[in-house]
N, C-alpha and C positions, 0 to 999 in steps of 0.2 A: 662245731666246737662249742664247749660249754661244760657246766658242772654235770656230775653224775645225775642221771635221771631226767635230763632235759629232752631226750629223744634223738640223740645223735645217730644211733644205729638204725632206728626206724626211718628217719629222714634221709640218712645217707643211702640206705638201700633203695628208697623210692627215687631219689635223684639219680643214682647210678642207673636204675632201670629206665628212667625218662631220658637220660642223655646217652645211654649206651656205653658209658664209661665203666671201667673196672672199679669195684668197691674194695677198699682196704680198710679193715676194721682194726683200728689202733690198739684196742684191748688185746688182740691176738699176739701182739709183739712185746707185751710185758714179760719180763723175766720171771721164772718160777719164784725167785726170792721176793720180787715185788708183788706178785700175786699173793704169796703167803702173807706178806705184811698187810696188804689191804684186806684180806679175808679175816685177819686178826684185829682189824680196826686201827692199824698203825698207818698214819698218813705217809705218803712218799715224800722224800726230800728231793731237792734239785739234783743231788748226786744219784739218787735212785733213778731219776728220769733221764739222766744223761745218755746212757746207752740206748734207751728207748727212743729218744728224740733223734739220735744218730741213725738208728734203723729206719725210722719213719722218713727221715730225709733221703735215705737210700732208696726207699720205695718210691718217693716222689721223683727222684732223678731217673729211676729205671723206667718211668712211664712219661716221657716228654710230651706225648700226645694228650696227657691228662688222665686223672683218675679222681675218684671220690674217696677221701680219707676221713675217717671219723676219729677224732681224738679230742681230749679235753682242751689242750693248748691254753691253759688257764692264765699263764703269765705272758706278758709282752715279750720277754726274752725267749720263751719257747716258740712263740709265733715268728719272731725274727729268725731263729735258727731254721725253721721250716721254710721261711721266705728265701733264705740264702740257698737252700737246696733246690728251690723251684721259684726263680724270679717270676713275678706276676701272679703268684699264688693268691687265691682269694679265700676268705673265711666266711662261713655263715654262722653267726653267733645265735644260738638258741637260748634266748633269755627266759628264765624261769625264776619264780620266787622260792625261798628256802622251804616253805611248807609243802608246796607241790612237788618239789624235787624229793623231799623226804618221803612223801607218800608213794611216789613212783619207785624209789629205791627199795622201800619196804615191800611193795607189791611184788617185786621181782627177786627178792632175797633168796628164795629157794633155787633159782636158776642162775644166779650170778655170783662171782667171787667177791664183789665189792661189799664191804660191811656197811650196814645202815648207819653205824656210828660215825662214818667219815663225811657225811654230807656237810656238816658245819665247816670242816677243814677245807672242803672244796670252795665254799663261799669265802672263807678267809684268804685263800690263795688267789681267787679270781681277780684279775686286773681287767676291768671292763674294756673291751676293744672298740666300743662305739666311738666313732670318729677317726679311727685308724683307716688309712687308705686300704681299699679292697676288702672292706668288711660290710656285710649285710646283717643287720639285726632283725631277727624274726621273733615273734611272740610264740614261745614254746607251748603255750596253752591253746593256740588255735587248733582246730581240727587237723589232724595229720594229713587228711585227704586234700586240704587246701595248700599246704606248704610246698610240695614239690613244684607246682606251677609257679608260685611266687619266686622260688629259688631259681628255677630254670629260666624264667623271664629275665631275672637280674643277671644271671650268667651270660645269657645271649646278648643282652644290652651292653654288657661290660666286658666283651671279649678282649683279650690281650692282642695287641697288634701282631701281625705275622712277621 
């Protein structure tokens, strides 16, 4: 979880491969209307995200053995909805500064629907999850090759009781 450009998709794919869990890319579940808004530089509202969060919760419930889900989960209320769908859910918070996020979003602009003008709105909406139960904060600027081992070690050390 984290703002646009923090590396959710890259890290999620690497963790899914390392753990053998299915990868669910949260961006794939945005409605066409939400994708259109974001591509036009219009930030999504809580109402826009409502159906998306419901769908992501359904994805979590459908995989009780676990999965790797990439999504922004910027607000605590969004994380709580996902936790309700999957008790014991854990989050990896990819922490990045605004300048680096902007640079990454700009670099991928030709391949992604998310408008570069929305990075500031992501930081405005972000409610830092550091300190919440079941959250690992990682530095999104560390080399991507090092992050999957850090995440999988944390996941294995913090397994939910059977």
